[in-house]
N, C-alpha and C positions, 0 to 999 in steps of 0.2 A: 431447404436446410443444408448447411455445410457440415459434414460429419468429421472434419478434421479437428484435432485437438489443438493444444497450445504448443507452438514450436519452442517457446522459451522453457516451459515446464518440462518438455521432453528432453531438451538440452541439459537442463539443470539436474534432472533426476537420473540421467544416463551417465553422469560423470562422477568419478571418484574425486572428492575434494582434494585439492593440492595441499601441500604442507603449510603454505601461507594462503589461507582462504580469505580473500578480500571481496568475494562475490556475494556473500550473505548480507542481507539487509535487516535481519532480525537480531535483537540483542541476545547475548549469550543466555542459555537456559538458566532460569531461576531455580535453585534447589527446592524441591517440594517439601523437603524436611523442614525448611525454614518457615513454612506456613504454620508450624506448630500444631499439626493435626494428627490425631490418633485414628486408627482404623474404626474405632467404635463411633466416630462422628460421621463416617461415610455411609450414607443410606443407599440401599438398593431401591431402584425404581423411584427416585425422587421426582415429585411432580414438576413438570416443566414450568408451572407457574412460579415456583420459587426462584429459578434463574431469571425468568422473564421479569419478575418484580425487582430483583437485585439490579439488573441492567437498567430498568426504568428509573429506579431511584438514583442511580449514578448519573444517568443522562438527563434527569429532571423532566421526564415525559410520562404520560399515562401508560400503564402496562399494556393497554390495548394497542398502543402504537409500536410495540416491540415484537420483532420476530427473532427467535433464537435460531442460530445457524452454526454449522460446523466450520468456523473460521470465516474470514472475509471473502474467500473465494466462493464458498457456498452462498453467502449472503448476496454477493453480486449476481450469482446464477438465479437465485430466487427472485431478486428484484427485477432483473431483466425479463424473467419468465412471465411476470405479470404486466410489466410496462410495455413490452414489445410484442408485436404480431409480425408474422412473415411479411416482408415487403415494406415495413415501416422504415422511415428515414431516421437514422441516429447520427448525431454529431458528436464526435469524440476528439478530445485534445490530441495534439501531436507535438512532441514525442509522448507516447503513451505506454503504459504497462501492457504488454502484448496479450496476456490472458483476458483482459477486458475486451479487446477487439475480437478475440477468438470466441468469447461467449456471444457477443452481438452477431457475429457471423453465423454461429451455430443456430441461433434463433431466426435466421433468414432475413436479418435487417439489411437495408441499403445504407452503407456506411459512408459518411462524409467526415472530413477532418477540419479542425481549425488549428492554427499555428500558435505555439508558445515559442517565441524566437530566442535563440541563444544570445543574440546581440541586444536583447531587451531584458536580459536576466531571467528568461523563461517565465515571465509574468503572463497571466491571463489578461488580455485586453478586451473589454466588453465590445468595443467597436469591431474587433476581429470576429467575435462570436456573432454579432449582429449581421455582419456581411455574409456569414456562412449559413445562418439559419434560414429556413423557408417555412411557408405555411404547412408543408408536409412533415416538418420535423416533429417527432414524437418524444424524443429524449435527447438531452445533452449530458455527456459523461465527462466528469472531471475527477482528478485526485487532489487532495489537500491534506497534508503536504503533498506536493507533486512527486509522483514516482515516474522518473528516476532522480530528479534534481534536488528534492527536499525543499523547494521554494514554497513559502507560505503565501496563500491568497488571503487578502484582508477582507473584512466584512463588507466594506463598501463595494468592492468588486463583486463579491458573491451576490449581494443584493441586486446589483445591476444585471448580472447573468440571470438571476431569478426573474426579474422583470421582463427580460427578453424572452425567456421561456414562457412566461405567463401570457405574453402578447400573442404567441402562436399556439397556445394550448398544449405546451409540452411540459414535461417534468425535467428536473435536473437530478441525476444520480451522482452523488458526491461520495467517493470512497475516501474515508477519513482514517484509515488504519494507521497512517503515519502522523496524523494530527495528535495522536496520543503521546507523541514524543515531546509535546509541549508540557506534558505532565499536568501540574496543578493549574496551568493557564489554558488548557484546552477547552474550547467551547464549540459544540456542534452547530453546524449551519441549519440543522433541522428546525431550530427556533426562529429562523429568519422568515420562513414562509412555507405554506402547505405544498408548494410545487417542488420542494426539496425532499428527496428520498436519500437516506444516509446509510452507508455500510461501514462497519468497523469490527474490531476484535481486540483481544489481548495478545495477539500473536507476535507483533513486531516490537512494541515499545517496552514490554515487560518481561520478555524471556519466558512466556507461558504458552508457547506454540503447541506443546503437547496436549494442552487442555482443549484445544479447538473451540474456544469460547468466542463466537462471533455473533453479530446481530444486524438486523435491519431496523431502522427507524422510519416509519411511514405513517401517513394518515390512516386512521383506524380501519377504514373499509379496505384500503389497499393492503394493509398488514394482514387482515383476515384472509384475503385471497392468497397472499404469500404463504401463510401457514397451511392452507389447503394444499398448495404445491409441495411444500416441505413434507407434508404427511405422506405424499406419494413416493418421495425419495428417501426420507430419513425420519421415520415416524416416532422414534423414541430417543431420549437422551442417553448418553453413554455414562455408565458408572465405572470408575469413580470420578470421571472428568466433570460432570455437572455439579456435584456438591463441592468439589475442590474449587470450581470456578466461582461459586457463591462465596466461599471463604476468601478467595483471592480478591474478589471485588471489594471486600471490606478492608483490604490491606494495601490497596494500590499506592497510597502515598508513600509507604515505607518501601515497597517493591520498586516503585518508580525512582526513588532517590538513589538507590543502588545503580540502576541503569543509567540515570542522568549523569552520575559521577563518572562512569566509564566513558560515556559519549563525550563529555566535556574534555576529559583527559586526551582522548584520541583526536578530537577536533583540533585542539591546540597543536598537537604533533603534525596533523595533516596540513594546517595552515603554514607551519614552518617549512614543510616539504614543498608545498606549492610555491612558496616564495622563492625557492631555489630552482624552480623548473620553468624556464621560459619556453620550453617545448610543450607545456600543457597550458591550456586555457580553461578556466573553471569559474563558474558562479559559486560563491561561498555562503550558503545559507547559515543562519544562526542555530537552526534546529535540525532534527532529522537524523537518519542513520546512514545516509549515503550522499555522495556528490557525483557529478556527471561530467568529468573533464573531457576536453577534445584534444586529440593528438594533433599537434601543429604540423609535423613533418612526416612521421613514420607511416608506412603502409599498415593499416589497421589489422587486416587479416593476418599478415605475416607477423606483426608485432604480438598479437595475442597468443599465437602459436609459440613464438620465442619465449614469451613471459611464462607460459605454463611448462613447456618442455625443458627449458634450460634453467629457469629461475624458480620453479616450483611454486608459482603464484597464480592465483585465479582472480579475474575480474569478470564482469558481465559485458560482453561486446554490445556496443550501441545498436547493432542491427536489430536486436530484439525489442528495441523501442522505436524503430524506424529512423535511427540517427547513426548511420555508419560513420566511423571516425571518432565517435564518443565512446565512453565506457562508464558503467556504473561501478563505483568504488565504495564498498561498504566500510564503515568505521566502527564496527561492532565487536571485532575480535578482542581478546585480552590484550592489554597494552604491549606486552613483549612481542606477541605474534604480529600485531598491527605494525609496530615499528620495523620489525624484520621484513614484513611484506613490502613496506614502503621502500626500504633499502634495496630490495630486489627489483621493485618497479623502477627505481632510479637507475639501477645498473642496466636493466633491459632497455630503458630509454637511451642511455649513453651508447649502448652497443648498436641500437637501431640507427642512431644519428651518425 
């Protein structure tokens, strides 16, 4: 077992946000007052079944297949805790969200990688997965939308990956927290086949990160084992987060429309900015809360220092995704801050050039 934590989370939590924070990938906090809830509706010691059933109804799965978790990070930890034994071979996408790799490492997995290539739009190619998988592979780990690029993987590709996993007796862990950014069009891959285990939450797409409402979707027997593990780590729901989460789950269409409007506004501004920057190469997905540009000329380490120190702007260096020279750029700030951050990013690029 590797006792190290996540390098990315340590970096993120140890820094004071800059004036223009383009590092965040979760939409701005939704005002809890807008849920229209009075304190007399907040129950102490709400049964976990209530939140479990609300998540199940939204995901269109049996409640027995739902594990309630404190955000997607805890959901991923619970899922791998049941699916992985020390020494097991795990195949993880590259680039990848570093905490996923850190969890696999902590459970003592032997980690292999398959490539999502920038010159191919960061797509998952089933043939690439098939070349990388072995009879020893126990788990394939993907994100959809892809973190950090926001690229959407279509159902046909997911089915193909599922068949590859099934052939070697492996599961597929799909972190779908950013799939929620499709809002009314989101459809979990859990329904595609029993080899899929899905994690997600309300933390990124809806501005409800403070509620820590996350979940795992898994076949009922696996889900039961994950609940046993959860009981050792986090045996009770937090009040008032749990009842507020149940209420929010009933209002996601309205909450989502607010978030989608801001993302659409900022995405249009981003595209205009990228059109003006031949020194940045970027895949431009239609959905999601971030993009993953590549610096064409600048020295990345020096550039990120310049951007923060001189231009008061933060992005996430690509090294935390295994892709130095790239950076994750969040599009979730209020429009004025986002536009100001892009102006400063452009000025830093001009100075570096």
